[in-house]
Structures are given as C-alpha cells and as structure tokens.
N, C-alpha and C positions, 0 to 999 in steps of 0.2 A: 736306349741307355737309361739306366736307373738314375733317378735324381736323389742325391744325398742331401737331406735337409740337416742343417746345423742345429744343435740343441739350443733352446732359448737360454739366455744368460740366467744364472742363479742370482736372484736378487734378495732372497731371504737369508736369515741367519742360519748357518750350518754348523756353528761351533767355533770356539777359539782353537786355532791350529797349534801344533807344537812350536811353530815359529814365534808365536806370541810370547811364550815363556822363555824361549831361547833368547829373544831380544831383551826381555826384562832382566834375565840372568846376566847377559853380557853387559848390560848397562850398569848393573850393580858392581861388576868387576872393573868397569871402565867409565866411571861417572865423571866424564869430562866433556868439554865442548867438542873437541876434535873427534872423539869416537862417535858421539851422538850425531854430529854433522855427517860423518861418513856413512852412518847407518839410518839416517832419517827416513829414507824411502822404505826401509823395512818396518820402521815404526808406523808409518802411515798405512802400509799395506797389511801388516800382521796384527797391529794393535787397534789403531783408530778405525779402520774399515770394518772389521767384524764387530767391534763395539757399537758402531753406529747402526749396523744392521740389526744387532740384538735389540737396541733401544727402540728402533722403529717397530719391530715386531711386538715387543713388550708393551709399548704405548698403545698400539692398536688393540692388543688383547685386553689390556686394562679397560680401555674405552668400551669394548664389547660387553665386559662384565660390570660396567658402571662403577668401577673402582676409581675414585677421584684422585688419580696421580698421573701427571703428564710432564711433558718437556719437549724440547727440540733435540733430536738425536745428535746434532752437531754441537750444540751448546751445552748439553747436559754433562758431557765428559769433562772432567777436571783437566786443566793444563798440566802437562808433564813437568813444566818448569817450576822449581821450588822458589818460594819467596824467602830469600836468605837475609833480608834486611835486618831483621831483629832476632836472628837465630845464630847460635854458636856453631851449628852445623852448616858448613858452607858448600856442601855438595850441590851442584846446580840442578840435578834432575831427580824426580821421584822414580822409584824402582818398582812401582805398581801402577795400575790404571784403575780409575774409579769414576763413577757417574752417579748423579742424583736426580730423582724425579720428585716433584712436589705437587701440591694441590693446584697451584696456579701456574706451574711450569717454570717458576723463577727459582734459581738456585738458592737464594738466601731465605726462602720462605720457611716457616716453621712446620715441622711434621714432614718427614722425608722417607723415601725409599732409596737405599744406597746399594750399589753393586760394586764389589771389590774384587779385582783380578790381580793375582799375585803369585809368583812361583812358590812362595812360602805357604800359600793357602788362600783359597777363594771363599768368599762369604757374602751374605746379604744382611742388611740391617734396616731397621725402621724405627722411627720415633722422633724424639726431640733431643738431638745430640748436643747442642751447645746453646741452651736457652740463656737469654740475658736474665738479670735478676728479677725483672718484672714478670717475665714468662715463667721462670722457675717458681716464683711465688704463686702465680695464678694456678699452675698445675698442682702444686702442693695443697693449695687451699681447696681445690675441687676434690682431692683425695681425702683430705681431713674432714670436710663437710659430710661426705657420703662414703664412708669406708665400705659398707656392704656392696655398693655399686661397683667400686673399684675392685674389690675382692672377687666379684663375679666375673669381671673382665680378666683378672689375673688367672682365675680358674679356667676360663675359656682359652686363654693363651697357653696355659700348661697342657691342655688337652691336645694341642698341636705341637707340643715340644718346645714352646717358647717361654723363656724366663727373662726377667729384667736383668740387665747387666749391672752388677753391683761393684764393679771395679773402681768407680769414682763415687765414694760415699763419705758423708761426714761421720766422724767417730762419735759425736753427740747429736742429740736432737736439735734441730734448728730452733732459733728463737721463735717464740709464739706457738710452738708445737710441742712443748715439753710435757703437756698434760696427756699427749698421745703416746708417751713412751711405752706403755704396756699394751697398745692396741695392735690388731693384726697388720695394720699398715705402717707401723713404726719404721720398719726397714726401708719402705718406699719413700717416706717423708725425709729420710736422711740422704737420699740420692741427689747427686748434682746434675744428673741427666737421666733421661728416661728412654732406654734403647733396648730393643730385642734383636737377636742375631740368629742366623742359621748358616751352618757350614755347608759348603758345596762340595760334592764328590768330584774328583778329577774327570771321571767319565761323563758327568753331567755337563761340566763346563766345556767339554770337547765336542758337544753335539747340540742339536736343536732342542733337546729336552730342557736346556737351560731356560728357554722362553717360558714353558709351562711351570717350571720350578719357581721362577721369579714371580710369576703372576699368582701362584698358589701361596707363596710366602706373603705377598701383599694382601691377599684376601684374609689370611690368618691374622695378620697384624692390624687389619682395618678397624676392628672395635677399639683397640688401644689408641690408634691414631684419632679416631672420631672423639674419643674421650678427651684427648689433649686439645684438639681443635675447639671443642665446645668450651673447655676451660679457658681458653685464650680469648673467647668472645668478650670477657669482662674488660679486656684491654682494647678491643676493637669490635664493637657490637655489629659492625657491617660484615665482619668475617663470619661466614656460615659454613 
C-alpha cells in the first residue's frame, strides 16, 4: 500500500488573500463593536496572520542584506483599535492595517519603514514621519549645512523613483533658514516631515513578491534614512 505523505505546513508569506480586503471593506461599512466581534476570527486569520508572516520574512531578508531595520512580527503591527479620546471621529476601528520597522525594533524610534495595507491602495513609506521640534531642527540643520550632500542623496532617491512627500510643508522658510530661500534645498527645509513613498500594485500584495518589493524599497531609502539618523546624533551622540 502506498503511503501518502501530507505536505508540510506553509510557514512563509504567500500573499494577502482576497479575504484580507473583504474584511477591511466590510469593517468600513460596519464600523461597530458588534460587527467586529462577530468577525474577529476573520481578522485574525486573514489580516493579522499573513501580516505577521510577511514581517517575519521581511525582517529576515533585511538582516541578510544588513539593512538596519527590525522589529517583532507580532508587536510591529499597529492595533486596529482607534484612539478616539481626542478625536472628533469616534469610529472605533481603523479600516486599514499597518506595521512599522525601526533601527532598534521599537515602534516609537525615529527613522522607519512602514507597510500600509488598505482596500483603497497599498503602499510603503520610509523616513521621519512625525519628528518632534528638536528632531525636525536637527535634520533641517544637517540639510542646511551641507546642501550638496543632501542633493546627492535626493538624486540617488530620484534614480529609484522616490521623491520626498511635500504635502506637509511650510508656506514660508522657517526661522533661521531664510537666507537659504534661493538654495536648491529650500523646498526641503520647509518640510514638516521627511518621507518617501512607493505605491504597491495589487498583484504584488497578493503574492510573495511583496517580500522582495519591501526589501528593495528599504534598500532604496536607506541612504536617506542614514542621513537622518546621522543628523539626529547631535541630540543623542550614542545613537549611531
């Protein structure tokens, strides 16, 4: 009698299935505790589980390529519960899924790789999304002191299709930088955050190619991240 061996379980990321987006779309239409509670098992199976597998594979691949971004696959994913304490919008749940990797693996660290999964569109981002005033000042100062170096990094980013997001920018030059109004980096000095993004095709998100796409994006953004990390050493010389 032939012995039929069962296939070994699939443990790596194989893509976000259609059920991921069906759940998030359903949640957007039924953003209430009753619906979420009734469908929580689907959330755990179709959103959390594949996201954790993706992160585990991405973290491993980043380490192989010596790209200094890491995290815990379970802790790196943002909670789906919204903080409504200080918000006029009281809907209790986010209708997308997101995760962040950082240099030390801690969510609140500066300089991130972010993965956004959303029925309205998926994308990757990297940079310094919400710098406090001291961090913002340190990065601006590094750009101001050495415009050619930053322009070289910006050219390198552009070669991979990455440009700094200018949606949050001052209308005027910030105080202490008005003499740079006509310089090539004037637009960057007005930014309130320093972020680059890359849109993900639906077919990429649906398969294991998302692993390589995420790692490639991190590699493309790494010179920019390194620039920011070095700039921030003026605030913490022990951070390298």
